[in-house]
VOPAGU-2260 file (C-alpha; in pm, 1 decimal, decimal comma):
REM VOPAGU-2260
SITE   aa  ch    i         X         Y         Z
SITE  MET   A    0   16230,5    1094,8   29037,8
SITE  VAL   A    1   16451,6    1314,0   29233,7
SITE  CYS   A    2   16839,5    1305,4   29142,9
SITE  GLY   A    3   16767,5    1204,1   28757,7
SITE  ASP   A    4   17020,3     909,5   28760,9
SITE  PHE   A    5   16948,3     574,4   28607,8
SITE  TYR   A    6   16961,7     288,0   28814,7
SITE  PRO   A    7   16869,7     -95,2   28842,5
SITE  VAL   A    8   16545,1    -152,4   29040,5
SITE  LYS   A    9   16562,2    -458,6   29277,2
SITE  ARG   A   10   16232,6    -572,5   29317,8
SITE  HIS   A   11   16092,0    -639,9   29682,2
SITE  PRO   A   12   15801,4    -867,5   29770,3
SITE  VAL   A   13   15505,0    -640,4   29836,2
SITE  LYS   A   14   15355,5    -682,0   30150,9
SITE  ASP   A   15   14951,9    -770,3   30095,7
SITE  SER   A   16   14891,6    -807,9   30433,1
SITE  PRO   A   17   14831,1    -456,9   30542,0
SITE  GLY   A   18   14980,6    -380,0   30885,5
SITE  ASP   A   19   15215,7    -687,8   30902,6
SITE  GLY   A   20   15568,6    -548,4   30943,5
SITE  PHE   A   21   15503,0    -177,6   31001,9
SITE  ARG   A   22   15596,5    -147,2   31362,0
SITE  ASP   A   23   15939,2     -36,1   31516,6
SITE  ASN   A   24   15999,1    -167,8   31842,4
SITE  ASP   A   25   16307,1      16,4   31844,6
SITE  SER   A   26   16131,3     337,5   31814,3
SITE  PRO   A   27   15778,4     337,4   31870,9
SITE  ALA   A   28   15726,0     721,4   31721,9
SITE  GLY   A   29   15986,7     619,4   31451,3
SITE  PHE   A   30   15925,5     536,8   31117,7
SITE  PRO   A   31   16135,4     244,6   30988,5
SITE  VAL   A   32   16361,5     325,8   30699,2
SITE  SER   A   33   16278,8     -28,0   30559,8
SITE  ASP   A   34   15948,8      68,7   30499,8
SITE  ILE   A   35   16047,8     405,3   30294,6
SITE  ARG   A   36   16287,2     228,6   30121,1
SITE  GLN   A   37   16023,6     -34,6   30025,2
SITE  TRP   A   38   15760,4     137,7   29863,4
SITE  MET   A   39   15989,9     451,7   29729,3
SITE  ALA   A   40   16214,8     171,3   29578,4
SITE  PRO   A   41   16103,8     188,7   29217,1
SITE  LEU   A   42   16058,1     542,6   29231,3
SITE  ILE   A   43   16406,9     699,7   29391,6
SITE  CYS   A   44   16747,1     531,7   29347,6
SITE  PRO   A   45   16940,8     390,3   29657,0
SITE  ALA   A   46   17138,7     682,0   29707,0
SITE  CYS   A   47   16848,5     926,9   29719,4
SITE  SER   A   48   16665,1     697,8   29970,4
SITE  GLU   A   49   16946,6     697,9   30206,7
SITE  ASP   A   50   16850,3    1074,4   30234,5
SITE  PHE   A   51   16510,6    1036,5   30296,0
SITE  LEU   A   52   16522,8    1127,7   30687,4
SITE  PRO   A   53   16231,3     940,8   30911,5
SITE  VAL   A   54   16128,3    1107,4   31214,9
SITE  ARG   A   55   16241,1     982,2   31523,0
SITE  SER   A   56   16187,1    1025,5   31868,6
SITE  PRO   A   57   16287,5    1213,1   32087,5
SITE  ILE   A   58   15960,0    1425,0   31956,4
SITE  CYS   A   59   15732,7    1674,2   32104,2
SITE  ILE   A   60   15428,8    1468,8   32230,3
SITE  GLN   A   61   15173,5    1742,6   32062,7
SITE  CYS   A   62   15277,8    1861,2   31739,8
SITE  GLY   A   63   15558,2    1593,6   31692,7
SITE  VAL   A   64   15867,6    1794,4   31628,3
SITE  MET   A   65   16158,8    1623,1   31609,0
SITE  PHE   A   66   16440,8    1728,1   31920,6
SITE  GLY   A   67   16822,2    1743,0   31857,3
SITE  THR   A   68   16933,1    1543,3   32073,5
SITE  LEU   A   69   16887,7    1133,7   32066,4
SITE  ASP   A   70   16915,6    1072,2   32431,9
SITE  ASP   A   71   16583,9    1177,5   32592,9
SITE  GLU   A   72   16221,5    1097,1   32603,2
SITE  ASP   A   73   15935,9    1212,5   32415,7
SITE  HIS   A   74   15800,8    1534,4   32583,8
SITE  LEU   A   75   15604,9    1831,0   32524,2
SITE  CYS   A   76   15794,0    2106,2   32332,2
SITE  GLY   A   77   15843,9    2506,4   32429,5
SITE  GLY   A   78   15630,8    2597,2   32127,9
SITE  CYS   A   79   15331,7    2385,4   32250,2
SITE  MET   A   80   15369,0    2479,9   32629,8
SITE  GLN   A   81   15349,3    2835,5   32520,4
SITE  ASP   A   82   15115,7    2809,9   32275,3
SITE  PRO   A   83   14874,7    2500,5   32272,0
SITE  LYS   A   84   14750,4    2337,6   31975,4
SITE  HIS   A   85   14372,1    2243,7   31923,8
SITE  PHE   A   86   14426,9    1898,8   31764,4
SITE  ARG   A   87   14559,2    1623,3   32009,7
SITE  ILE   A   88   14865,1    1517,5   31829,8
SITE  ALA   A   89   15033,5    1553,7   31510,6
SITE  ARG   A   90   15226,2    1292,9   31363,2
SITE  ALA   A   91   15491,9    1315,9   31028,4
SITE  ILE   A   92   15669,0    1032,4   30818,7
SITE  GLY   A   93   15954,1    1200,6   30728,4
SITE  VAL   A   94   16181,2    1540,9   30782,4
SITE  TYR   A   95   16036,9    1805,0   30521,0
SITE  ASP   A   96   16415,8    1822,4   30377,2
SITE  ARG   A   97   16638,7    1663,5   30092,0
SITE  THR   A   98   16429,7    1389,3   29906,0
SITE  CYS   A   99   16182,3    1403,9   30109,7
SITE  MET   A  100   16069,8    1765,8   29996,6
SITE  GLU   A  101   16186,3    1672,8   29627,1
SITE  LEU   A  102   15928,3    1398,0   29612,0
SITE  ILE   A  103   15631,9    1620,6   29762,6
SITE  HIS   A  104   15727,2    1907,0   29506,2
SITE  ALA   A  105   15721,0    1651,9   29203,7
SITE  PHE   A  106   15397,0    1511,8   29334,6
SITE  LYS   A  107   15227,0    1835,4   29398,6
SITE  TYR   A  108   15351,9    2062,7   29135,5
SITE  ARG   A  109   15500,6    1847,3   28822,9
SITE  GLN   A  110   15176,3    1604,0   28864,8
SITE  LYS   A  111   15400,0    1289,3   28934,4
SITE  ILE   A  112   15061,3    1095,3   29057,9
SITE  GLN   A  113   15247,6     793,5   29071,4
SITE  LEU   A  114   15356,3     866,5   29369,8
SITE  ALA   A  115   15017,0     863,2   29523,4
SITE  ARG   A  116   15049,3     502,1   29614,7
SITE  PRO   A  117   15377,4     449,7   29779,4
SITE  PHE   A  118   15292,3     766,7   29969,5
SITE  GLY   A  119   14964,6     628,3   30061,7
SITE  MET   A  120   15122,1     312,3   30220,8
SITE  LEU   A  121   15347,4     497,5   30418,7
SITE  LEU   A  122   15058,1     698,5   30542,9
SITE  PHE   A  123   14881,1     376,0   30665,6
SITE  ALA   A  124   15190,4     229,8   30807,0
SITE  ALA   A  125   15208,2     541,4   31009,7
SITE  PHE   A  126   14806,3     536,9   31093,1
SITE  ILE   A  127   14880,5     191,0   31210,8
SITE  ARG   A  128   15165,3     284,5   31428,8
SITE  HIS   A  129   14992,1     564,8   31594,3
SITE  TRP   A  130   14635,7     502,4   31587,9
SITE  SER   A  131   14574,9     125,7   31564,6
SITE  ASP   A  132   14372,7     148,3   31911,8
SITE  SER   A  133   14274,2     482,5   31888,5
SITE  ASP   A  134   13939,1     630,3   31866,4
SITE  ILE   A  135   13923,9     800,5   31535,6
SITE  ASP   A  136   13589,0     768,2   31291,7
SITE  LEU   A  137   13652,8     972,4   30994,8
SITE  ILE   A  138   13995,5    1091,5   30743,6
SITE  VAL   A  139   13944,9    1429,4   30623,4
SITE  PRO   A  140   14209,9    1567,4   30388,5
SITE  VAL   A  141   14288,2    1946,5   30408,8
SITE  PRO   A  142   14083,9    2110,7   30130,9
SITE  LEU   A  143   14182,5    2298,1   29831,9
SITE  HIS   A  144   13996,6    2602,8   29699,2
SITE  ARG   A  145   13812,2    2517,6   29387,9
SITE  LYS   A  146   14034,8    2770,4   29184,9
SITE  ARG   A  147   14386,3    2588,8   29306,0
SITE  PHE   A  148   14171,5    2241,4   29243,8
SITE  ARG   A  149   14110,6    2315,7   28884,8
SITE  LYS   A  150   14461,3    2495,9   28796,4
SITE  ARG   A  151   14605,5    2199,9   28978,2
SITE  GLY   A  152   14371,3    1928,4   28844,8
SITE  PHE   A  153   14363,2    1725,7   29178,8
SITE  ASN   A  154   14413,6    1725,3   29571,6
SITE  GLN   A  155   14679,1    1566,4   29628,3
SITE  THR   A  156   14582,6    1499,8   29999,8
SITE  TYR   A  157   14287,8    1293,4   29883,8
SITE  LEU   A  158   14475,5    1117,2   29644,1
SITE  ILE   A  159   14725,0    1008,9   29899,4
SITE  ILE   A  160   14470,9     866,7   30155,0
SITE  ARG   A  161   14165,8     770,5   29884,8
SITE  ALA   A  162   14297,3     406,3   29934,9
SITE  LEU   A  163   14290,5     388,4   30326,7
SITE  PRO   A  164   13959,3     268,9   30429,2
SITE  GLY   A  165   13992,8     -46,7   30210,7
SITE  LEU   A  166   14328,0    -101,8   30339,6
SITE  VAL   A  167   14193,1     -96,5   30704,5
SITE  ASP   A  168   13925,3    -328,6   30642,5
SITE  ARG   A  169   14192,3    -572,7   30500,7
SITE  ALA   A  170   14393,6    -541,4   30784,6
SITE  ILE   A  171   14058,0    -606,6   31003,9
SITE  ALA   A  172   14008,9    -912,0   30786,1
SITE  GLY   A  173   14307,2    -998,1   30839,8
SITE  GLY   A  174   14298,0    -998,6   31252,4
SITE  ALA   A  175   14421,1    -658,0   31297,8
SITE  THR   A  176   14215,1    -493,0   31598,1
SITE  LEU   A  177   14126,1    -197,5   31391,4
SITE  ARG   A  178   13815,5      25,3   31353,9
SITE  PRO   A  179   13663,8      70,8   31044,6
SITE  ILE   A  180   13716,0     415,2   30889,4
SITE  GLN   A  181   13569,4     650,2   30597,1
SITE  ILE   A  182   13694,2     960,2   30420,4
SITE  ASP   A  183   13474,1    1244,3   30415,7
SITE  ARG   A  184   13613,5    1453,9   30140,6
SITE  GLU   A  185   13313,9    1723,2   30131,0
SITE  CYS   A  186   13279,1    1832,0   30470,8
SITE  LEU   A  187   13584,8    2050,3   30517,6
SITE  VAL   A  188   13577,5    2325,4   30262,0
SITE  ARG   A  189   13779,4    2590,4   30187,2
SITE  ASN   A  190   13567,2    2913,7   30158,9
SITE  ARG   A  191   13844,8    3168,2   29954,0
SITE  LEU   A  192   14158,7    3142,6   29766,8
SITE  THR   A  193   14452,8    3277,6   29968,3
SITE  ASP   A  194   14837,4    3309,7   29914,2
SITE  PRO   A  195   15072,1    3003,5   29942,4
SITE  GLN   A  196   15211,0    2941,6   30261,9
SITE  ILE   A  197   15551,4    2897,8   30112,7
SITE  GLY   A  198   15793,6    3170,1   30202,5
SITE  LEU   A  199   15538,9    3302,4   30493,1
SITE  LYS   A  200   15689,1    3339,8   30872,5
SITE  ARG   A  201   15431,5    3200,4   31133,9
SITE  ASP   A  202   15229,4    3515,6   31230,0
SITE  GLN   A  203   15200,7    3554,9   30831,8
SITE  ARG   A  204   15037,9    3181,3   30810,9
SITE  ILE   A  205   14858,5    3215,3   31077,3
SITE  SER   A  206   14671,6    3563,0   30957,1
SITE  ASN   A  207   14656,3    3361,6   30588,8
SITE  VAL   A  208   14452,2    3104,8   30693,5
SITE  LYS   A  209   14210,1    3261,7   30958,7
SITE  ASP   A  210   13858,9    3221,6   30887,9
SITE  VAL   A  211   13935,5    3035,7   30597,1
SITE  PHE   A  212   13773,9    2714,0   30644,5
SITE  ASP   A  213   13432,1    2598,7   30708,2
SITE  VAL   A  214   13195,6    2301,0   30772,2
SITE  SER   A  215   12944,2    2198,2   30507,5
SITE  ASP   A  216   12738,4    2018,7   30725,5
SITE  PRO   A  217   12790,3    1962,6   31096,0
SITE  SER   A  218   12597,5    1631,7   31108,3
SITE  ARG   A  219   12883,6    1454,9   30912,2
SITE  ILE   A  220   13145,1    1520,1   31162,1
SITE  ALA   A  221   12913,5    1561,0   31526,4
SITE  GLY   A  222   13066,6    1362,9   31787,6
SITE  LYS   A  223   13326,1    1193,9   31595,7
SITE  GLY   A  224   13723,8    1177,2   31615,5
SITE  ILE   A  225   13876,4    1301,1   31304,2
SITE  LEU   A  226   14214,3    1235,0   31190,7
SITE  LEU   A  227   14323,5    1515,8   30936,4
SITE  ILE   A  228   14546,1    1470,6   30678,3
SITE  ASP   A  229   14762,7    1724,9   30474,3
SITE  ASP   A  230   15137,6    1715,6   30314,1
SITE  VAL   A  231   15325,1    1898,1   30489,9
SITE  TYR   A  232   15338,9    2050,1   30866,0
SITE  THR   A  233   15525,1    2369,3   30869,5
SITE  THR   A  234   15423,8    2572,3   31173,5
SITE  GLY   A  235   15101,6    2396,9   31175,6
SITE  ALA   A  236   14914,6    2726,9   31097,4
SITE  THR   A  237   14662,9    2542,8   30872,2
SITE  VAL   A  238   14595,4    2210,8   31042,8
SITE  ASP   A  239   14511,3    2440,3   31344,3
SITE  ALA   A  240   14290,8    2648,2   31156,7
SITE  CYS   A  241   14115,9    2351,7   31036,1
SITE  THR   A  242   14094,5    2185,1   31372,1
SITE  ARG   A  243   13920,4    2499,7   31545,4
SITE  VAL   A  244   13645,3    2485,4   31276,8
SITE  LEU   A  245   13608,2    2090,0   31311,2
SITE  LEU   A  246   13553,8    2140,6   31724,7
SITE  LYS   A  247   13358,5    2445,0   31694,5
SITE  GLU   A  248   13119,5    2252,6   31480,7
SITE  GLY   A  249   13082,0    1953,6   31689,4
SITE  ALA   A  250   13394,3    1723,5   31621,9
SITE  ARG   A  251   13471,5    1538,3   31915,8
SITE  CYS   A  252   13865,7    1525,0   31876,1
SITE  VAL   A  253   14096,3    1579,2   31579,5
SITE  ASP   A  254   14464,9    1462,5   31542,2
SITE  VAL   A  255   14672,8    1543,1   31240,6
SITE  LEU   A  256   14898,0    1312,7   31010,8
SITE  THR   A  257   15149,2    1439,7   30748,7
SITE  LEU   A  258   15377,7    1291,2   30508,1
SITE  ALA   A  259   15653,9    1554,0   30608,7
SITE  ARG   A  260   15742,6    1765,7   30922,7
SITE  ALA   A  261   15911,6    2074,9   30869,6
SITE  MET   A  262   16216,0    2066,5   31181,9
């Protein structure tokens, strides 16, 4: 799906017990390459799979940006010290580059919606890793404006998370110490159509999403811990704008999970 080459697909046994094998003791804040290769095996060749760069420690303990050195502990980055975000933490699966970027573009712009399931499993694996003992009550996808939704035909973020509550329920039934979780795709709305964030500088991105989001019914989020989901974290302008509104309207806390993180 990335390079266009033909290749024989080596079938791997599917993990039918969600949560099993999704931990990486050698890199607690990283994402195991083995998970990426397993779930992407039918869609990308081994060479492109090798180009998928997982986010690994050391990372910023708030925004999740990956530091260049490998011989350091997770710590707060300079950007978050100077300009603290409104969400508690943000985590991502892969670096937004090469194979990861190509896959997300294929999903969003070339309607390769068969990527929704493997993307969803990778997000679930990340959820298990980072939020297995958390106080998250609700999953909220970053919304599309209705005009962009009609043009694209789907909200890519919702497609990749719609199976998450069922996976959590199955994991709980299998003995995992998780809390049941629900998706609310209607509570957060985008009230006007904005220019695409691609190509904009950080201050332009912040201005572009200012006063763009609203909460449709504050009672749906009051006192709840929210996990906000988006496809890519670039500067954090979009997810921080969403977080501001959610907290203002009564959410207890907001965390962020994305497929990819620009570095």
